[in-house]
N, CA, C and O atoms as CSV, one atom per row, in Angstrom:
chain,resi,resn,atom,element,x,y,z
A,1,UNK,N,N,21.514,-5.036,33.916
A,1,UNK,CA,C,21.596,-5.800,32.613
A,1,UNK,C,C,20.243,-6.237,32.108
A,1,UNK,O,O,19.848,-6.171,30.943
A,2,UNK,N,N,19.600,-6.687,33.150
A,2,UNK,CA,C,17.827,-7.348,33.088
A,2,UNK,C,C,17.161,-6.029,32.655
A,2,UNK,O,O,16.315,-6.068,31.762
A,3,UNK,N,N,17.494,-4.871,33.234
A,3,UNK,CA,C,16.512,-3.738,32.767
A,3,UNK,C,C,16.592,-3.556,31.491
A,3,UNK,O,O,15.530,-3.398,30.889
A,4,UNK,N,N,18.137,-3.523,30.574
A,4,UNK,CA,C,18.206,-3.288,29.229
A,4,UNK,C,C,17.504,-4.445,28.407
A,4,UNK,O,O,16.932,-4.258,27.333
A,5,UNK,N,N,17.620,-5.643,29.036
A,5,UNK,CA,C,17.069,-6.732,27.966
A,5,UNK,C,C,15.299,-6.584,27.957
A,5,UNK,O,O,14.562,-6.832,27.003
A,6,UNK,N,N,14.927,-6.133,29.239
A,6,UNK,CA,C,13.537,-5.945,29.445
A,6,UNK,C,C,13.063,-4.756,28.400
A,6,UNK,O,O,12.072,-4.825,27.672
A,7,UNK,N,N,13.928,-3.723,28.480
A,7,UNK,CA,C,13.686,-2.375,27.601
A,7,UNK,C,C,13.498,-2.914,26.173
A,7,UNK,O,O,12.464,-2.702,25.539
A,8,UNK,N,N,14.566,-3.639,25.679
A,8,UNK,CA,C,14.699,-4.007,24.331
A,8,UNK,C,C,13.586,-4.882,23.896
A,8,UNK,O,O,13.102,-4.688,22.781
A,9,UNK,N,N,13.109,-5.864,24.689
A,9,UNK,CA,C,11.875,-6.728,24.298
A,9,UNK,C,C,10.598,-5.686,24.288
A,9,UNK,O,O,9.836,-5.674,23.321
A,10,UNK,N,N,10.421,-4.868,25.344
A,10,UNK,CA,C,9.282,-3.960,25.146
A,10,UNK,C,C,9.214,-3.299,23.928
A,10,UNK,O,O,8.180,-3.126,23.284
A,11,UNK,N,N,10.597,-2.842,23.546
A,11,UNK,CA,C,10.454,-2.043,22.468
A,11,UNK,C,C,10.219,-2.748,21.261
A,11,UNK,O,O,9.636,-2.216,20.316
A,12,UNK,N,N,10.653,-3.955,21.235
A,12,UNK,CA,C,10.291,-4.769,20.082
A,12,UNK,C,C,8.746,-5.191,19.911
A,12,UNK,O,O,8.211,-5.478,18.841
A,13,UNK,N,N,8.235,-5.173,20.976
A,13,UNK,CA,C,6.615,-5.305,21.071
A,13,UNK,C,C,5.894,-4.016,20.637
A,13,UNK,O,O,4.830,-4.059,20.019
A,14,UNK,N,N,6.424,-3.023,20.935
A,14,UNK,CA,C,5.833,-1.667,20.565
A,14,UNK,C,C,5.912,-1.413,19.082
A,14,UNK,O,O,5.041,-0.813,18.452
A,15,UNK,N,N,7.206,-1.996,18.482
A,15,UNK,CA,C,7.304,-1.620,17.145
A,15,UNK,C,C,6.363,-2.381,16.208
A,15,UNK,O,O,6.097,-2.044,15.054
A,16,UNK,N,N,5.928,-3.373,16.808
A,16,UNK,CA,C,4.933,-4.087,16.095
A,16,UNK,C,C,3.600,-3.637,15.863
A,16,UNK,O,O,2.813,-4.168,15.079
A,17,UNK,N,N,3.321,-2.395,16.746
A,17,UNK,CA,C,2.090,-1.678,16.857
A,17,UNK,C,C,2.242,-0.587,15.869
A,17,UNK,O,O,1.217,0.024,15.565
A,18,UNK,N,N,3.346,-0.255,15.331
A,18,UNK,CA,C,3.685,1.004,14.567
A,18,UNK,C,C,2.985,0.949,13.126
A,18,UNK,O,O,3.078,-0.053,12.417
A,19,UNK,N,N,2.408,1.886,12.812
A,19,UNK,CA,C,1.715,1.670,11.450
A,19,UNK,C,C,2.735,2.301,10.549
A,19,UNK,O,O,2.872,3.524,10.566
A,20,UNK,N,N,3.465,1.535,9.758
A,20,UNK,CA,C,4.723,1.980,9.023
A,20,UNK,C,C,4.056,2.411,7.452
A,20,UNK,O,O,3.103,1.863,6.898
A,21,UNK,N,N,4.794,3.444,6.997
A,21,UNK,CA,C,4.177,3.956,5.705
A,21,UNK,C,C,4.767,2.863,4.687
A,21,UNK,O,O,5.714,2.102,4.884
A,22,UNK,N,N,3.906,2.994,3.478
A,22,UNK,CA,C,4.117,2.242,2.500
A,22,UNK,C,C,5.293,2.751,1.715
A,22,UNK,O,O,5.559,3.930,1.953
A,23,UNK,N,N,6.062,2.149,0.837
A,23,UNK,CA,C,7.363,2.711,0.100
A,23,UNK,C,C,6.701,3.846,-0.755
A,23,UNK,O,O,7.454,4.814,-0.858
A,24,UNK,N,N,5.678,3.971,-1.302
A,24,UNK,CA,C,5.007,4.971,-1.990
A,24,UNK,C,C,4.747,6.105,-1.160
A,24,UNK,O,O,4.957,7.248,-1.567
A,25,UNK,N,N,4.273,5.838,0.060
A,25,UNK,CA,C,3.823,6.964,0.968
A,25,UNK,C,C,5.082,7.872,1.344
A,25,UNK,O,O,5.144,9.101,1.385
A,26,UNK,N,N,6.186,6.804,1.638
A,26,UNK,CA,C,7.421,7.307,2.196
A,26,UNK,C,C,8.156,8.313,1.024
A,26,UNK,O,O,8.615,9.434,1.240
A,27,UNK,N,N,8.134,7.622,-0.214
A,27,UNK,CA,C,8.623,8.544,-1.308
A,27,UNK,C,C,7.915,9.839,-1.528
A,27,UNK,O,O,8.520,10.875,-1.802
A,28,UNK,N,N,6.466,9.746,-1.385
A,28,UNK,CA,C,5.740,11.145,-1.449
A,28,UNK,C,C,5.965,12.134,-0.248
A,28,UNK,O,O,6.032,13.332,-0.526
A,29,UNK,N,N,6.056,11.844,0.714
A,29,UNK,CA,C,6.326,12.478,2.096
A,29,UNK,C,C,7.744,13.213,1.961
A,29,UNK,O,O,7.934,14.392,2.257
A,30,UNK,N,N,8.599,12.425,1.522
A,30,UNK,CA,C,10.049,12.705,1.365
A,30,UNK,C,C,10.122,13.711,0.290
A,30,UNK,O,O,10.918,14.639,0.433
A,31,UNK,N,N,9.315,13.637,-0.876
A,31,UNK,CA,C,9.186,14.755,-1.880
A,31,UNK,C,C,8.722,15.910,-1.514
A,31,UNK,O,O,9.221,16.969,-1.894
A,32,UNK,N,N,7.434,15.801,-0.517
A,32,UNK,CA,C,6.949,17.103,-0.169
A,32,UNK,C,C,7.964,17.785,0.768
A,32,UNK,O,O,8.162,18.981,0.554
A,33,UNK,N,N,8.613,17.215,1.743
A,33,UNK,CA,C,9.579,17.689,2.409
A,33,UNK,C,C,10.669,18.455,1.751
A,33,UNK,O,O,11.021,19.584,2.092
A,34,UNK,N,N,11.164,17.771,0.804
A,34,UNK,CA,C,12.265,18.321,0.034
A,34,UNK,C,C,11.801,19.524,-0.854
A,34,UNK,O,O,12.509,20.495,-1.124
A,35,UNK,N,N,10.407,19.308,-1.303
A,35,UNK,CA,C,9.922,20.610,-2.028
A,35,UNK,C,C,9.863,21.782,-1.139
A,35,UNK,O,O,10.480,22.836,-1.292
A,36,UNK,N,N,8.975,21.445,-0.106
A,36,UNK,CA,C,8.746,22.683,0.993
A,36,UNK,C,C,10.025,23.282,1.561
A,36,UNK,O,O,10.085,24.438,1.979
A,37,UNK,N,N,11.157,22.335,1.550
A,37,UNK,CA,C,12.395,23.112,2.082
A,37,UNK,C,C,13.047,23.765,1.021
A,37,UNK,O,O,13.708,24.738,1.383
A,38,UNK,N,N,13.057,23.480,-0.370
A,38,UNK,CA,C,13.364,24.429,-1.369
A,38,UNK,C,C,12.602,25.718,-1.411
A,38,UNK,O,O,13.149,26.811,-1.558
A,39,UNK,N,N,11.303,25.536,-1.273
A,39,UNK,CA,C,10.624,26.828,-1.322
A,39,UNK,C,C,10.797,27.615,-0.147
A,39,UNK,O,O,10.749,28.838,-0.277
A,40,UNK,N,N,10.977,27.149,0.906
A,40,UNK,CA,C,11.277,28.031,2.142
A,40,UNK,C,C,12.567,28.600,1.912
A,40,UNK,O,O,12.706,29.788,2.203
A,41,UNK,N,N,13.644,27.894,1.389
A,41,UNK,CA,C,14.906,28.523,1.235
A,41,UNK,C,C,15.019,29.562,0.231
A,41,UNK,O,O,15.667,30.584,0.454
A,42,UNK,N,N,14.342,29.323,-1.008
A,42,UNK,CA,C,13.883,30.508,-1.819
A,42,UNK,C,C,13.406,31.773,-1.373
A,42,UNK,O,O,13.854,32.902,-1.570
A,43,UNK,N,N,12.365,31.356,-0.703
A,43,UNK,CA,C,11.430,32.653,0.231
A,43,UNK,C,C,12.504,33.285,1.055
A,43,UNK,O,O,12.673,34.498,0.930
A,44,UNK,N,N,13.340,32.523,1.984
A,44,UNK,CA,C,14.176,33.248,2.703
A,44,UNK,C,C,15.250,34.058,2.126
A,44,UNK,O,O,15.632,35.133,2.588
A,45,UNK,N,N,15.797,33.367,0.897
A,45,UNK,CA,C,16.895,33.967,0.238
A,45,UNK,C,C,16.320,35.210,-0.427
A,45,UNK,O,O,17.028,36.210,-0.549
A,46,UNK,N,N,15.163,35.187,-0.825
A,46,UNK,CA,C,14.558,36.451,-1.641
A,46,UNK,C,C,14.690,37.644,-0.501
A,46,UNK,O,O,15.413,38.633,-0.626
A,47,UNK,N,N,13.925,37.378,0.526
A,47,UNK,CA,C,13.986,38.530,1.549
A,47,UNK,C,C,15.251,38.877,2.087
A,47,UNK,O,O,15.541,40.053,2.306
A,48,UNK,N,N,16.178,37.753,2.362
A,48,UNK,CA,C,17.832,38.193,2.663
A,48,UNK,C,C,18.282,39.232,1.710
A,48,UNK,O,O,18.748,40.337,1.989
A,49,UNK,N,N,18.025,38.590,0.271
A,49,UNK,CA,C,18.598,39.510,-0.639
A,49,UNK,C,C,17.968,41.064,-0.761
A,49,UNK,O,O,18.625,42.051,-1.092
A,50,UNK,N,N,16.701,41.050,-0.456
A,50,UNK,CA,C,15.885,42.470,-0.348
A,50,UNK,C,C,16.608,43.066,0.677
A,50,UNK,O,O,17.309,44.031,0.373
A,51,UNK,N,N,16.576,42.648,1.949
A,51,UNK,CA,C,17.030,43.430,3.181
A,51,UNK,C,C,18.388,43.657,3.088
A,51,UNK,O,O,18.840,44.648,3.662
A,52,UNK,N,N,19.279,42.770,2.343
A,52,UNK,CA,C,20.599,43.399,2.141
A,52,UNK,C,C,20.831,44.571,1.249
A,52,UNK,O,O,21.730,45.401,1.388
A,53,UNK,N,N,20.016,44.549,0.412
A,53,UNK,CA,C,19.983,45.472,-0.644
A,53,UNK,C,C,19.580,46.915,-0.159
A,53,UNK,O,O,20.104,47.992,-0.446
A,54,UNK,N,N,18.490,46.636,0.665
A,54,UNK,CA,C,17.742,47.905,1.419
A,54,UNK,C,C,18.843,48.588,2.431
A,54,UNK,O,O,18.997,49.810,2.445
A,55,UNK,N,N,19.592,47.705,3.273
A,55,UNK,CA,C,20.700,48.169,4.162
A,55,UNK,C,C,21.663,48.812,3.543
A,55,UNK,O,O,22.063,49.908,3.935
A,56,UNK,N,N,22.196,48.127,2.385
A,56,UNK,CA,C,23.376,49.008,1.688
A,56,UNK,C,C,23.054,50.106,0.960
A,56,UNK,O,O,23.949,50.860,0.577
A,57,UNK,N,N,21.654,50.362,0.652
A,57,UNK,CA,C,21.289,51.621,0.213
A,57,UNK,C,C,21.286,52.645,1.468
A,57,UNK,O,O,21.876,53.713,1.305
A,58,UNK,N,N,20.742,52.421,2.546
A,58,UNK,CA,C,20.810,53.087,3.827
A,58,UNK,C,C,22.147,53.442,4.025
A,58,UNK,O,O,22.241,54.595,4.446
A,59,UNK,N,N,23.134,52.913,3.886
A,59,UNK,CA,C,24.375,52.997,4.476
A,59,UNK,C,C,25.078,53.752,3.319
A,59,UNK,O,O,26.267,54.055,3.413
């Protein structure tokens, strides 16, 4: 039990050293991740459709 309490206290101290992003930065980073995820999804979807079409033509 003492190890758990010590761990939690040390964790609390370490969290004070974290450089947390501002609300605006968090919003911007989230928007970038969502935007890139959509672009990668479109990119992969196009190639999937292209390869599916080509395979269907070969078969």
